[in-house]
C-alpha positions in Angstrom: -3.6 -1.6 2.2 -1.6 -1.4 -1.0 0.8 1.0 0.1 3.9 2.5 -1.2 5.8 5.7 -0.6 7.3 8.2 -3.0 10.7 6.5 -3.9 13.9 8.1 -2.7 16.4 8.3 -5.5 19.8 6.9 -4.7 21.6 9.7 -6.7 21.2 13.6 -6.4 18.1 15.0 -8.1 17.3 18.6 -9.1 13.8 19.8 -9.4 13.3 22.6 -11.9 10.0 24.2 -12.9 7.9 21.1 -12.1 10.3 18.6 -13.5 12.8 16.3 -11.8 16.2 15.9 -13.6 17.8 12.7 -12.4 21.4 12.2 -13.2 22.0 8.5 -14.4 24.4 6.2 -12.6 26.5 5.9 -15.8 27.4 8.5 -18.3 24.7 9.5 -20.7 21.5 11.4 -21.1 19.6 12.5 -18.0 16.2 11.1 -17.2 13.4 13.7 -16.9 10.5 12.8 -14.5 7.5 15.1 -14.2 6.7 16.4 -10.7 2.9 16.2 -10.1 2.7 17.1 -6.4 4.6 17.9 -3.2 4.1 16.8 0.4 6.3 17.8 3.2 9.8 17.9 1.9 9.2 15.2 -0.8 7.9 15.3 -4.4 5.5 12.9 -6.1 6.3 12.2 -9.7 4.6 10.9 -12.7 6.6 7.8 -12.5 5.5 7.2 -8.9 1.9 7.4 -10.0 2.6 5.0 -12.9 4.5 2.5 -10.8 1.8 2.4 -8.2 -0.8 1.8 -10.8 1.3 -1.1 -12.3 1.7 -2.6 -8.8 -2.0 -2.3 -8.1 -2.6 -4.1 -11.5 -0.1 -6.9 -10.4 -1.8 -7.5 -7.0 -5.5 -6.7 -7.7 -6.0 -6.8 -11.5 -6.8 -3.1 -11.9 -5.5 0.3 -10.9 -7.1 3.2 -9.2 -7.7 6.5 -11.0 -4.8 9.1 -11.0 -6.5 11.1 -8.4 -6.9 8.2 -6.1 -3.3 7.0 -6.6 -2.1 10.5 -5.8 -4.2 10.5 -2.6 -2.8 7.1 -1.7 0.8 8.2 -2.2 0.2 11.2 0.1 -1.2 8.8 2.7 1.8 6.5 2.4 4.0 9.4 2.9 2.2 10.4 6.1 2.3 6.9 7.6 6.0 6.5 6.7 6.9 9.9 8.2 5.2 9.0 11.5 6.7 5.4 11.4 10.2 6.8 10.9 9.8 9.4 13.6 8.8 6.6 16.1 11.8 4.5 15.0 9.5 1.7 13.8 11.4 -1.3 12.7 11.4 -2.2 9.0 10.6 -5.8 7.9 13.3 -8.3 7.6 14.6 -9.7 4.3 12.9 -13.0 5.3 9.6 -11.2 5.7 9.8 -9.7 2.3 10.9 -12.9 0.7 7.9 -14.7 2.1 5.5 -12.0 0.9 7.0 -12.0 -2.6 6.8 -15.8 -2.7 3.1 -15.7 -1.6 2.3 -13.2 -4.4 4.0 -15.3 -7.0 1.9 -18.3 -5.9 -1.3 -16.5 -6.8 -0.3 -17.0 -10.5 -0.7 -20.3 -12.4 3.1 -20.7 -12.7 6.3 -18.9 -12.1 6.7 -18.3 -15.8 3.2 -16.8 -15.9 4.1 -14.5 -13.0 7.3 -13.4 -14.6 5.5 -12.7 -17.9 3.1 -10.5 -16.0 5.9 -8.6 -14.5 7.4 -8.0 -17.9 4.0 -6.9 -19.2 3.6 -4.4 -16.6 7.3 -3.2 -16.8 8.0 -4.1 -13.2 11.2 -5.9 -12.2 11.4 -8.3 -9.3 13.5 -5.6 -7.5 10.7 -3.1 -7.9 8.1 -5.6 -6.5 10.3 -6.4 -3.6 10.8 -2.9 -2.8 7.1 -2.0 -3.1 6.0 -5.1 -1.0 8.6 -4.3 1.6 7.1 -0.7 1.9 3.6 -2.1 2.1 4.5 -4.5 4.9 6.3 -1.6 6.8 3.3 0.8 6.6 0.7 -1.9 7.3 2.6 -3.1 10.3 3.0 0.4 11.7 -0.8 1.0 11.6 -1.5 -2.4 13.2 1.1 -1.4 16.0 -0.5 2.1 16.5 -4.1 1.1 16.5 -4.5 -2.5 17.5 -4.4 -1.7 21.3 -7.4 0.5 20.9 -9.6 -2.2 19.4 -11.4 -4.5 21.7 -13.6 -7.2 20.2 -16.0 -9.1 22.5 -17.7 -12.5 22.2 -21.1 -10.8 21.5 -19.6 -8.9 18.5 -18.1 -12.1 17.1 -21.3 -14.0 17.5 -23.3 -11.2 15.8 -21.0 -11.2 12.9 -21.2 -14.9 12.6 -25.1 -14.9 12.7 -25.8 -11.8 10.6 -23.0 -11.7 8.1 -21.0 -15.0 7.8 -23.9 -17.5 7.8 -26.0 -15.5 5.2 -22.9 -15.1 2.9 -22.0 -18.8 3.1 -25.6 -19.9 2.4 -25.8 -17.5 -0.5 -22.7 -19.1 -2.0 -24.1 -22.6 -1.3 -21.3 -23.3 1.1 -21.5 -25.3 4.3 -21.5 -23.2 7.6 -18.8 -24.2 10.0 -19.6 -24.2 13.8 -18.8 -20.9 15.5 -16.0 -22.4 17.6 -14.1 -23.4 14.5 -14.0 -19.9 13.0 -14.2 -17.7 16.2 -10.6 -16.6 16.2 -10.6 -15.8 12.5 -13.7 -13.8 12.9 -12.2 -11.9 15.9 -9.2 -11.0 14.0 -11.3 -9.9 11.0 -13.2 -7.5 13.3 -10.0 -6.3 14.9 -8.7 -5.5 11.4 -11.8 -3.7 10.4 -11.5 -1.6 13.7 -7.9 -0.9 12.8 -8.8 0.3 9.3 -11.5 2.7 10.6 -9.2 4.3 13.2 -6.4 4.6 10.6 -8.8 6.3 8.1 -9.9 8.8 10.7 -6.4 9.5 11.7 -5.3 10.0 8.2 -8.1 12.4 7.6 -6.9 14.4 10.5 -3.2 14.2 9.5 -4.1 15.4 5.9 -5.1 18.8 7.5 -1.4 19.1 8.6 0.2 17.4 5.6 -1.5 18.4 2.4 -0.6 17.0 -1.0 0.0 20.2 -3.0 -0.5 19.6 -6.8 2.0 21.2 -9.1 0.1 23.6 -11.4 -0.5 22.2 -14.8 1.4 18.9 -13.9 -1.0 16.9 -11.8 -2.7 13.9 -13.4 -6.5 13.9 -13.5 
């Protein structure tokens, strides 16, 4: 999942009439950020939605609609809240370094990657924070739901015969023997099971933790 939670400001913030007034670190004019929704004790701002959209463009080439991004931010808050209550460990700096390097390698060159960051108005620090949050949330869901998912040999063979072989033949690629891809297919099926359970759990949790749009401020 491409997850990121509403950012926590490092300086005091004052919410007034649907706007967030953030005192800058240095003397000067305050930055005003529009509040679009609330969940629990947190607010979701226009800049949160914008930043998530830019991050989605960076890693996937396009961004979700405003409504979908708002829903995702709400889901991220729920997962982060539950993970924090359980004392779940955050990823190490080395984990985040590796993930950031892997992302950069998806671009033709480092200058191309840096140019894309500049185009999207994302700093390396922004990307590092967002990726770190993504790792944290994804690992928590894996920790919570993996023990519930059991994948047997019959399921793996069925996926191999009914899904993988037709897909590879359609693309004109050679079909590897089952024993060479068995573990990869098993992990794929486990991840699908985790995703299904996580989706059901989030649907239930959203009955308890609702994203409440701020009247006149929420993006379409």
